BALOVO-112744 format. One record per residue: residue number from 1; x, y, z of N, C-alpha, C, O in turn. Coordinates in pm, 1 decimal. Layout:
REM BALOVO-112744
SITE  pos       n.u       n.v       n.w      ca.u      ca.v      ca.w       c.u       c.v       c.w       o.u       o.v       o.w
SITE  NUM         X         Y         Z         X         Y         Z         X         Y         Z         X         Y         Z
...
REM end
This chain:
REM BALOVO-112744
SITE  pos       n.u       n.v       n.w      ca.u      ca.v      ca.w       c.u       c.v       c.w       o.u       o.v       o.w
SITE    1    1720.9    1435.8     659.8    1654.9    1513.5     555.4    1754.2    1609.2     489.4    1749.0    1630.6     368.2
SITE    2    1843.2    1666.0     567.9    1940.3    1760.1     512.9    2038.2    1687.6     421.0    2070.7    1736.9     312.9
SITE    3    2085.6    1569.5     464.4    2178.5    1492.2     381.2    2113.1    1453.3     248.5    2176.1    1460.3     143.0
SITE    4    1986.1    1412.4     255.0    1914.4    1374.6     133.7    1898.1    1494.8      40.9    1915.9    1482.1     -80.2
SITE    5    1865.0    1609.5      95.5    1847.4    1730.5      14.4    1977.9    1772.4     -52.1    1978.5    1815.1    -167.5
SITE    6    2088.2    1760.3      20.9    2218.6    1794.4     -37.6    2251.3    1699.2    -152.3    2297.9    1742.5    -257.7
SITE    7    2226.9    1569.6    -132.1    2254.9    1471.3    -238.2    2168.0    1497.2    -360.8    2215.7    1484.9    -473.6
SITE    8    2043.3    1532.3    -340.9    1955.7    1559.6    -455.8    1994.4    1690.4    -524.9    1977.9    1703.5    -646.2
SITE    9    2045.2    1786.1    -449.6    2095.6    1908.9    -510.9    2216.5    1881.1    -598.6    2228.8    1936.5    -707.8
SITE   10    2306.6    1794.4    -550.3    2422.6    1755.1    -631.6    2377.4    1681.0    -756.0    2436.4    1696.9    -862.8
SITE   11    2272.7    1599.7    -742.9    2220.8    1526.8    -859.1    2167.6    1623.5    -965.2    2190.1    1603.6   -1084.6
SITE   12    2097.9    1726.6    -922.0    2046.4    1826.0   -1017.0    2162.2    1893.5   -1089.8    2155.0    1916.9   -1210.4
SITE   13    2268.9    1924.5   -1016.6    2387.3    1983.5   -1079.3    2445.1    1886.3   -1182.1    2484.6    1928.5   -1290.9
SITE   14    2450.6    1758.6   -1149.9    2501.7    1658.4   -1244.4    2416.9    1652.5   -1371.2    2470.2    1643.4   -1481.7
SITE   15    2286.6    1657.6   -1354.9    2198.0    1652.9   -1472.8    2218.9    1775.2   -1560.2    2221.9    1763.9   -1682.8
SITE   16    2233.6    1892.6   -1498.7    2256.3    2015.0   -1576.0    2392.9    2009.2   -1645.2    2406.6    2051.9   -1759.9
SITE   17    2493.5    1956.6   -1575.4    2627.1    1945.4   -1636.0    2628.0    1851.9   -1756.1    2712.2    1867.1   -1844.6
SITE   18    2537.3    1756.4   -1761.3    2529.0    1667.3   -1877.8    2502.8    1744.8   -2006.7    2539.0    1699.3   -2115.2
SITE   19    2440.0    1861.5   -1995.1    2412.3    1942.3   -2112.9    2536.2    2014.8   -2165.8    2541.0    2051.9   -2283.1
SITE   20    2635.9    2035.1   -2079.9    2749.4    2118.2   -2117.9    2882.4    2044.5   -2131.3    2974.7    2096.5   -2194.0
SITE   21    2894.4    1926.4   -2074.7    3021.2    1853.0   -2076.1    3039.5    1786.6   -2212.6    2945.2    1730.4   -2268.2
SITE   22    3163.5    1793.8   -2266.7    3190.3    1740.2   -2400.4    3275.8    1613.1   -2399.2    3257.5    1526.6   -2484.9
SITE   23    3368.2    1600.0   -2304.3    3457.0    1484.4   -2303.7    3381.9    1360.8   -2256.1    3295.2    1370.6   -2169.2
SITE   24    3414.7    1243.6   -2312.8    3341.8    1121.2   -2280.5    3361.4    1079.6   -2135.2    3268.4    1030.9   -2070.9
SITE   25    3483.2    1098.9   -2083.6    3509.5    1058.4   -1945.6    3434.8    1147.3   -1846.8    3389.5    1099.9   -1742.7
SITE   26    3421.7    1276.9   -1879.1    3347.3    1368.8   -1792.7    3197.1    1338.2   -1797.9    3126.8    1346.6   -1697.2
SITE   27    3150.1    1302.7   -1918.3    3009.5    1264.8   -1932.0    2981.3    1140.1   -1849.0    2876.8    1130.8   -1784.5
SITE   28    3073.8    1044.0   -1850.2    3055.0     920.4   -1773.8    3050.3     948.7   -1623.6    2968.2     891.1   -1552.3
SITE   29    3137.0    1036.1   -1575.8    3139.0    1068.4   -1432.2    3011.8    1141.8   -1391.4    2950.5    1109.6   -1289.6
SITE   30    2973.0    1239.9   -1470.9    2853.6    1318.1   -1438.5    2728.5    1231.6   -1449.7    2638.1    1243.4   -1367.1
SITE   31    2722.0    1145.4   -1549.8    2606.8    1056.2   -1565.3    2599.2     957.9   -1448.5    2490.4     929.7   -1398.2
SITE   32    2713.5     906.0   -1405.7    2714.4     815.1   -1290.9    2663.1     886.2   -1166.3    2588.8     827.7   -1087.5
SITE   33    2701.9    1010.2   -1148.5    2650.8    1087.5   -1035.3    2501.1    1107.3   -1042.5    2431.3    1096.4    -941.6
SITE   34    2451.5    1136.4   -1161.8    2307.8    1159.6   -1179.1    2227.9    1030.7   -1162.1    2113.5    1034.1   -1116.7
SITE   35    2287.2     917.7   -1198.0    2214.3     790.5   -1191.6    2221.2     728.5   -1052.2    2119.7     681.9   -1000.5
SITE   36    2340.0     727.4    -990.5    2358.3     654.6    -865.6    2335.4     736.5    -738.5    2316.3     678.8    -631.4
SITE   37    2336.8     868.4    -747.8    2315.5     950.4    -628.4    2180.0     928.2    -561.8    2174.6     927.3    -438.8
SITE   38    2070.2     910.3    -635.5    1942.7     885.1    -566.4    1946.4     759.3    -480.4    1892.8     758.3    -369.6
SITE   39    2009.2     653.4    -530.6    2019.2     529.9    -453.9    2097.2     552.9    -324.3    2051.5     516.0    -216.2
SITE   40    2213.7     613.4    -336.1    2296.2     637.0    -217.4    2230.2     734.7    -121.0    2245.2     721.5       0.4
SITE   41    2157.8     832.0    -173.5    2089.7     927.8     -85.6    1982.1     859.0      -2.5    1966.6     888.6     116.0
SITE   42    1908.3     768.1     -63.3    1804.5     695.7       9.9    1867.2     602.2     112.3    1818.4     591.8     224.8
SITE   43    1975.3     533.9      74.3    2042.9     444.3     168.3    2096.6     522.5     288.0    2081.4     478.7     402.1
SITE   44    2158.1     635.8     263.9    2211.6     717.7     372.4    2098.9     771.7     459.9    2110.8     773.7     582.4
SITE   45    1989.9     815.3     397.7    1877.8     869.1     474.7    1813.8     761.0     561.5    1772.9     788.8     674.2
SITE   46    1804.6     639.0     511.0    1743.5     531.1     588.4    1839.0     472.4     691.9    1794.3     419.7     793.8
SITE   47    1968.5     480.6     667.6    2066.1     421.7     759.6    2080.5     504.0     886.5    2103.6     448.2     993.7
SITE   48    2067.4     634.0     876.5    2082.7     716.4     996.0    1953.4     710.5    1075.9    1846.2     744.3    1025.8
SITE   49    1965.0     667.5    1200.1    1849.7     654.5    1288.9    1809.7     789.1    1344.5    1867.1     892.0    1308.8
SITE   50    1711.0     787.8    1431.9    1670.5     914.2    1493.8    1783.2     970.2    1579.7    1862.4     894.7    1636.1
SITE   51    1790.2    1099.8    1589.3    1897.1    1167.0    1663.4    1890.4    1135.5    1812.4    1993.7    1132.5    1879.3
SITE   52    1774.1    1112.8    1863.8    1759.4    1081.2    2005.3    1664.7     963.5    2020.6    1577.4     940.2    1937.0
SITE   53    1683.3     892.7    2124.9    1595.6     779.0    2154.7    1470.1     831.4    2222.5    1477.2     913.4    2314.0
SITE   54    1357.7     784.3    2177.7    1233.7     822.7    2242.2    1167.1     697.4    2298.1    1181.0     588.1    2243.1
SITE   55    1095.9     714.8    2406.3    1030.5     602.8    2470.4     900.5     571.4    2398.7     823.7     661.8    2365.8
SITE   56     875.9     444.0    2374.7     753.0     401.2    2309.3     637.4     416.0    2407.0     643.9     365.4    2519.0
SITE   57     533.7     483.6    2366.2     416.9     503.8    2450.4     302.9     423.6    2390.4     265.0     443.9    2275.0
SITE   58     249.1     333.3    2469.1     136.9     251.7    2422.0       8.8     332.7    2432.2      -7.6     410.9    2525.8
SITE   59     -82.1     315.1    2337.3    -208.3     388.0    2345.3    -293.0     336.8    2461.7    -282.9     220.5    2500.7
SITE   60    -375.8     424.2    2516.1    -462.8     386.1    2626.7    -583.7     308.8    2576.6    -595.6     279.7    2457.5
SITE   61    -671.9     276.3    2667.6    -793.6     205.3    2630.4    -889.8     295.7    2556.1    -873.2     417.6    2553.9
SITE   62    -988.4     236.3    2496.4   -1088.6     312.0    2421.8   -1189.1     369.9    2521.3   -1244.9     297.3    2603.6
SITE   63   -1211.3     498.8    2513.3   -1302.8     567.5    2602.8   -1406.9     637.8    2517.9   -1373.4     706.4    2421.4
SITE   64   -1533.4     620.7    2553.9   -1639.7     688.2    2480.4   -1641.1     836.7    2516.9   -1639.5     872.9    2634.6
SITE   65   -1644.1     920.1    2416.4   -1647.6    1063.4    2440.9   -1788.9    1110.6    2470.0   -1808.4    1202.5    2549.6
SITE   66   -1888.4    1048.5    2406.3   -2027.1    1089.9    2424.8   -2114.0     965.7    2413.5   -2097.6     885.4    2321.7
SITE   67   -2205.7     950.6    2506.9   -2294.1     834.4    2506.2   -2436.8     885.3    2508.9   -2474.6     957.8    2601.0
SITE   68   -2515.8     849.5    2411.4   -2655.0     894.1    2410.2   -2745.6     775.8    2440.9   -2725.9     666.1    2388.9
SITE   69   -2843.4     798.8    2524.7   -2940.1     696.3    2563.7   -3056.4     698.6    2465.0   -3095.3     806.0    2419.0
SITE   70   -3112.3     583.4    2431.9   -3229.3     581.4    2343.2   -3353.3     635.7    2414.0   -3362.1     629.5    2536.6
SITE   71   -3446.4     687.6    2339.9   -3575.5     737.7    2386.5   -3562.8     849.2    2489.9   -3646.5     858.2    2579.7
SITE   72   -3463.7     931.8    2480.2   -3453.9    1047.3    2568.1   -3420.2    1013.4    2712.5   -3435.6    1098.7    2799.8
SITE   73   -3376.0     895.0    2739.7   -3340.4     858.2    2877.7   -3196.1     897.6    2902.9   -3112.2     811.9    2930.6
SITE   74   -3166.8    1025.3    2893.7   -3032.0    1077.2    2910.1   -2988.3    1075.5    3054.7   -3049.5    1007.3    3136.9
SITE   75   -2885.9    1147.6    3086.9   -2835.4    1150.5    3224.4   -2938.1    1207.3    3320.7   -3009.5    1302.4    3288.7
SITE   76   -2944.5    1148.3    3438.0   -3038.0    1195.9    3540.4   -2984.7    1322.8    3604.6   -2867.3    1356.6    3589.4
SITE   77   -3070.2    1391.4    3675.4   -3027.6    1512.2    3744.6   -2924.3    1475.5    3849.9   -2939.2    1375.5    3920.1
SITE   78   -2821.0    1555.3    3860.7   -2713.9    1528.3    3954.4   -2607.5    1437.0    3895.2   -2501.4    1419.1    3955.1
SITE   79   -2634.3    1379.2    3778.7   -2537.2    1291.4    3712.5   -2456.4    1374.1    3615.4   -2514.3    1449.9    3537.5
SITE   80   -2323.7    1362.5    3617.0   -2240.2    1447.6    3532.8   -2238.6    1402.3    3387.6   -2191.8    1475.6    3300.6
SITE   81   -2288.2    1284.4    3360.8   -2292.8    1238.6    3221.8   -2174.2    1154.3    3183.7   -2177.8    1087.1    3080.6
SITE   82   -2068.6    1155.3    3263.6   -1952.4    1072.2    3231.5   -1961.8     943.7    3309.5   -1997.2     943.3    3427.4
SITE   83   -1930.2     835.9    3243.6   -1937.4     704.0    3306.6   -1808.7     631.3    3287.2   -1739.8     653.9    3187.8
SITE   84   -1774.2     546.3    3376.6   -1651.7     467.1    3363.7   -1671.1     361.8    3256.5   -1776.9     299.5    3247.6
SITE   85   -1568.7     342.1    3175.3   -1578.3     245.1    3066.1   -1545.2     106.7    3115.7   -1547.8      11.1    3038.2
REM end
């Protein structure tokens, strides 16, 4: 993210410099920076992997949080209300 932000900051500087540069060769260099920097910034941002390896954690099974019985036949006395799925 930092590398991408720096590249986009340089691109903004290039766009602003387009307003003030008079020589054709300087305009070409600044325009190339303004045009091609977004592409290179995205490539650099996507090429760098995560800083650390993390272990893939698989999601657990589906567990009902609340189960309601029809016709008021809720949990019996002494029953905690939780049931194994």
